[in-house]
C-alpha positions in Angstrom: -36.0 -93.9 202.9 -32.7 -94.8 201.3 -32.7 -95.2 197.5 -31.3 -98.4 196.2 -28.3 -98.3 193.9 -29.7 -101.1 191.7 -31.3 -99.8 188.6 -34.8 -100.9 187.7 -36.6 -100.9 184.4 -39.0 -98.1 183.5 -42.7 -99.0 182.8 -41.9 -99.9 179.2 -39.0 -102.2 180.2 -36.7 -100.5 177.8 -35.0 -97.6 179.7 -33.0 -96.8 182.8 -33.0 -93.3 184.3 -30.7 -91.8 186.9 -30.8 -88.5 188.8 -27.6 -86.4 188.7 -27.0 -83.6 191.2 -24.1 -81.6 192.5 -22.8 -80.1 189.3 -21.8 -76.5 188.9 -24.3 -74.0 187.5 -21.9 -73.4 184.6 -21.8 -77.1 183.6 -23.8 -77.6 180.4 -26.3 -80.3 179.5 -24.0 -81.5 176.7 -21.1 -81.8 179.2 -23.2 -84.1 181.4 -24.3 -86.1 178.3 -20.8 -86.6 176.9 -19.4 -87.5 180.4 -21.9 -90.4 181.0 -21.5 -91.6 177.4 -17.7 -91.8 178.0 -15.8 -94.6 179.8 -15.7 -92.5 182.9 -19.4 -92.6 183.1 -21.6 -95.4 181.8 -19.8 -96.1 178.5 -23.0 -96.3 176.5 -25.4 -94.0 174.6 -27.6 -91.5 176.5 -31.1 -91.8 175.0 -32.5 -88.7 176.7 -31.4 -86.0 179.1 -33.3 -83.1 180.6 -32.8 -80.6 183.4 -35.3 -80.3 186.3 -34.9 -76.6 187.5 -36.8 -76.9 190.8 -34.8 -79.9 191.9 -31.5 -78.7 190.3 -30.9 -82.1 188.8 -30.5 -83.8 185.4 -32.5 -86.9 184.5 -30.3 -89.1 182.3 -31.9 -92.0 180.5 -30.1 -95.0 178.9 -31.2 -97.9 176.8 -32.6 -100.6 179.0 -30.6 -103.3 177.2 -27.3 -101.7 178.4 -25.7 -102.7 181.7 -25.0 -99.3 183.4 -24.6 -100.6 187.0 -20.9 -99.6 186.8 -22.1 -96.0 187.4 -22.6 -96.7 191.1 -19.2 -98.3 191.6 -17.1 -95.2 191.1 -17.0 -91.5 191.9 -18.0 -89.0 189.3 -16.4 -85.6 189.0 -17.2 -83.0 186.3 -15.8 -79.5 186.0 -14.2 -80.0 189.5 -17.5 -80.9 191.2 -18.3 -84.3 192.6 -21.7 -85.6 191.3 -24.3 -87.3 193.3 -25.9 -90.1 191.3 -28.9 -92.2 192.3 -31.6 -94.2 190.6 -34.6 -92.2 189.4 -37.8 -93.5 190.9 -40.9 -92.3 188.8 -43.3 -90.3 191.0 -46.5 -91.7 192.2 -49.6 -89.8 191.2 -52.5 -88.7 193.4 -55.6 -90.6 192.3 -58.1 -87.9 193.4 -56.2 -84.8 192.2 -55.8 -83.0 188.9 -53.6 -80.0 188.0 -55.3 -77.4 185.9 -53.1 -74.9 183.8 -54.0 -72.0 181.5 -56.7 -70.6 183.9 -58.0 -67.1 183.4 -56.7 -64.8 186.2 -60.3 -63.8 186.9 -61.6 -67.4 187.3 -63.1 -67.9 190.8 -63.3 -71.0 192.9 -67.0 -71.3 192.2 -66.5 -71.0 188.5 -63.8 -73.6 188.5 -65.8 -76.0 190.7 -68.9 -75.7 188.6 -67.1 -76.2 185.4 -65.1 -79.3 186.6 -68.1 -80.9 188.3 -70.2 -80.5 185.1 -67.5 -82.2 183.1 -66.7 -85.1 185.4 -70.1 -85.6 187.2 -68.1 -85.8 190.4 -68.0 -83.7 193.5 -65.0 -81.3 193.9 -63.7 -81.3 197.5 -61.4 -78.3 197.1 -59.7 -75.9 194.7 -56.2 -74.6 195.5 -54.9 -71.8 193.3 -51.3 -71.3 192.5 -49.5 -67.9 192.7 -51.1 -64.9 191.1 -49.5 -65.2 187.8 -49.3 -68.9 187.2 -52.8 -69.6 186.0 -52.7 -72.9 187.8 -54.9 -74.8 190.4 -55.0 -78.2 191.9 -58.5 -79.8 192.0 -59.2 -82.3 194.7 -62.1 -84.7 194.2 -64.1 -86.6 196.7 -63.1 -89.9 195.0 -60.6 -91.0 192.3 -60.9 -89.3 188.9 -60.1 -90.4 185.4 -57.5 -87.9 184.2 -57.6 -89.0 180.6 -61.4 -88.5 180.4 -61.1 -85.1 182.1 -58.4 -84.0 179.6 -60.6 -85.0 176.7 -63.8 -83.1 177.9 -61.9 -80.0 178.8 -60.6 -79.6 175.3 -64.1 -79.2 174.0 -65.1 -76.2 176.2 -63.5 -73.0 177.5 -63.5 -71.8 181.1 -64.0 -68.0 181.3 -62.7 -67.7 177.8 -59.6 -69.9 178.2 -58.8 -73.4 177.0 -57.4 -75.2 180.1 -55.2 -78.2 180.2 -55.3 -81.1 182.7 -52.3 -83.0 184.2 -51.6 -85.6 186.8 -50.5 -84.4 190.3 -47.4 -86.2 191.7 -47.4 -87.0 195.4 -45.6 -84.2 197.2 -42.6 -84.8 199.3 -42.6 -81.3 200.9 -44.6 -79.0 203.2 -44.9 -75.2 203.5 -44.6 -73.9 207.0 -46.0 -70.5 208.1 -46.7 -68.6 211.3 -43.3 -69.0 212.9 -41.6 -66.4 215.1 -39.2 -63.9 213.5 -36.4 -65.4 215.6 -37.0 -68.9 214.3 -34.3 -70.1 212.0 -34.4 -72.5 209.1 -32.2 -74.8 211.2 -34.7 -74.8 214.1 -37.5 -75.8 211.6 -35.3 -78.5 210.0 -34.2 -80.1 213.3 -37.8 -80.0 214.6 -39.3 -81.8 211.6 -36.4 -84.3 211.5 -37.2 -85.2 215.2 -39.9 -87.8 215.3 -40.3 -87.4 219.1 -41.2 -83.8 218.7 -43.0 -83.5 215.3 -44.1 -87.1 214.7 -42.1 -87.2 211.4 -38.5 -87.5 210.3 -36.3 -87.8 207.2 -35.9 -84.1 206.3 -33.7 -83.6 203.2 -33.5 -79.8 203.1 -35.3 -76.6 204.0 -35.8 -73.4 202.0 -36.7 -70.4 204.1 -38.0 -67.0 203.1 -38.1 -64.7 206.1 -39.4 -61.7 204.1 -42.5 -63.5 203.0 -42.8 -65.6 206.2 -42.6 -69.2 204.9 -40.3 -72.2 205.0 -40.5 -75.2 202.6 -39.4 -78.5 204.2 -38.5 -81.4 201.9 -38.7 -85.0 203.1 -37.2 -88.3 201.7 -40.6 -90.0 201.9 -43.8 -88.2 200.8 -45.7 -90.1 203.6 -43.8 -88.0 206.1 -45.0 -84.8 204.4 -48.6 -86.0 204.6 -48.2 -87.0 208.2 -46.7 -83.6 209.2 -49.9 -81.9 208.0 -52.0 -84.1 210.3 -50.2 -83.0 213.5 -50.2 -79.8 215.5 -46.9 -78.0 215.7 -45.5 -75.3 218.0 -42.0 -73.7 217.7 -40.8 -70.8 219.8 -44.3 -70.6 221.4 -45.9 -70.0 217.9 -48.5 -72.4 216.5 -47.5 -73.2 213.0 -49.6 -73.5 209.9 -48.5 -76.6 207.9 -49.7 -77.6 204.5 -48.6 -79.8 201.6 -46.6 -77.8 199.1 -46.8 -78.4 195.4 -44.0 -77.0 193.3 -46.3 -76.7 190.3 -48.4 -74.1 192.2 -45.6 -72.0 193.6 -46.0 -69.8 196.6 -49.6 -68.6 196.9 -50.4 -65.5 199.0 -53.9 -65.5 200.5 -55.5 -62.4 199.1 -58.2 -62.5 201.7 -55.9 -61.9 204.6 -55.8 -58.4 206.2 -52.1 -58.4 206.9 -51.3 -56.6 203.6 -49.7 -53.2 204.3 -49.5 -50.6 201.6 -45.9 -49.6 201.1 -44.8 -46.3 202.7 -44.5 -43.2 200.5 -41.2 -42.6 198.7 -39.7 -39.1 198.9 -37.4 -37.8 196.2 -35.1 -35.1 197.5 -32.2 -35.0 195.1 -34.0 -33.4 192.2 -32.0 -30.7 190.4 -33.6 -27.3 191.3 -33.7 -26.2 187.7 -35.4 -29.4 186.5 -37.9 -29.2 189.3 -38.8 -25.6 188.4 -39.3 -26.6 184.8 -41.6 -29.5 185.9 -43.7 -27.2 188.1 -44.3 -25.0 185.1 -44.7 -27.7 182.4 -48.2 -29.2 182.3 -47.2 -31.6 179.5 -44.1 -32.9 181.4 -46.1 -33.3 184.6 -48.7 -35.4 182.7 -46.0 -37.6 181.2 -44.4 -38.3 184.6 -47.8 -39.0 186.2 -48.6 -41.4 183.4 -45.3 -43.2 183.9 -45.9 -43.4 187.7 -49.4 -44.8 187.2 -47.8 -47.8 185.4 -46.0 -48.6 188.6 -49.0 -47.9 190.9 -47.9 -44.5 192.2 -49.1 -41.0 192.3 -47.1 -37.8 192.8 -47.7 -34.9 195.2 -46.0 -31.8 193.7 -44.4 -29.2 196.1 -45.8 -25.7 196.1 -42.5 -24.3 194.8 -39.1 -25.3 193.6 -37.6 -24.1 196.9 -39.3 -27.1 198.6 -37.0 -29.7 197.0 -39.1 -32.7 198.3 -41.5 -34.7 196.0 -43.7 -37.3 197.5 -44.8 -40.6 195.7 -47.7 -42.4 197.3 -48.5 -46.1 196.6 -51.9 -46.8 194.9 -51.8 -50.6 195.3 -54.8 -52.4 196.7 -56.0 -55.9 197.0 -58.1 -55.5 193.9 -54.9 -55.3 191.8 -53.9 -58.6 190.4 -50.6 -59.8 191.9 -50.5 -56.9 194.5 -48.4 -58.9 196.9 -45.5 -59.3 194.4 -45.9 -55.7 193.2 -45.7 -54.4 196.7 -42.3 -56.1 197.3 -40.6 -54.1 194.5 -42.8 -51.0 194.6 -40.3 -48.6 196.2 -37.5 -49.6 193.9 -39.7 -49.4 190.8 -40.9 -45.9 191.7 -37.3 -44.6 192.3 -36.1 -46.1 189.1 -39.0 -44.7 187.1 -38.5 -41.2 188.5 -34.7 -41.3 188.0 -35.2 -42.5 184.4 -37.5 -39.6 183.6 -35.3 -37.0 185.3 -32.3 -38.2 183.3 -34.3 -37.5 180.1 -34.4 -33.8 181.1 -31.3 -31.9 179.9 -30.2 -28.6 181.4 -28.3 -26.3 179.0 -26.9 -22.8 179.7 -26.9 -20.3 176.8 -25.0 -17.1 176.8 -27.2 -14.2 175.8 -25.1 -11.2 176.9 -21.9 -10.4 178.7 -21.9 -11.7 182.3 -25.5 -12.8 181.8 -26.7 -16.4 181.5 -30.1 -17.9 181.1 -31.0 -21.5 181.9 -32.8 -23.6 179.3 -34.3 -26.9 180.2 -35.4 -29.3 177.4 -36.4 -32.9 177.3 -34.9 -35.7 175.3 -37.1 -37.9 173.3 -39.0 -40.1 175.7 -41.3 -43.1 175.3 -44.2 -40.7 175.4 -43.0 -39.0 172.2 -41.7 -35.6 173.5 -38.8 -34.3 171.5 -35.5 -32.7 172.6 
């Protein structure tokens, strides 16, 4: 669906808004503002400008009484980058959906459903939570819901101790695809969903693939194609795909009921200074401090029987009961190695001369976050 280059009035008939893409990451908001206020841009005042991170674009708003159609008659270049400028079309909102923010991490689907149904006197068809740390969920009702009324009633009561907020949900123009083969590329997925004879839809704008987490987000020009894609069955490289509407406001949600979660493999530290290891094996206090530090990153240590066995094992203690375990698992090995390395660096080895041709090694600790002095 091509966007027209003719600007239209906003709902108040007083403003025009354009979308600006293609600028460099180093280009500032003020640079974009001043450019479009200059004769090179629209040659009129910018009433409002804001950056939309997930779409990597600026929304630039002008006074509706100004004629800014000249914008579309010339090329725009800022900081050496050619800008892509189109009219901003306000999103359409889903009549039977509401976005909930500020949720307690412990709130269950049953609790959310019962709370919302009691406030609206309407049936909740589904509750879709966002990622583990977002505190968000999209509520789908069996029929259209009055968002304003829901906002008002939710301010009067708390849900699991939290005051939640209610927002409109814009129609999504993208889908999230899972279940594809490891050999499937983002290009394969893009070409498939841009081929109406194969997928039943077309008009793909871009794809964002994450092979480590096994998903690909596909963006369409028209939200109707995103909806249609979810109604069809899709097979790529002999794998049946799971296709769902994707909402940026929810982020990537990992299903905590799935059994595919694998506990990270143990980490082995083998480069510990022998003198430091000997000190740790004989210092109950230092062992306790290191164990406490490792507990913070979901790890436990197995000490060797002697300093001659210069190999220390760190086991992962993550489980599905831990909030956000999927994200924690992705960085677990790195977090453990960094934690152990930081502690070992706090240990200082000094040699003191006590007699001719005789040296004794003294190991002492620097002040650490746990309060032990040098």
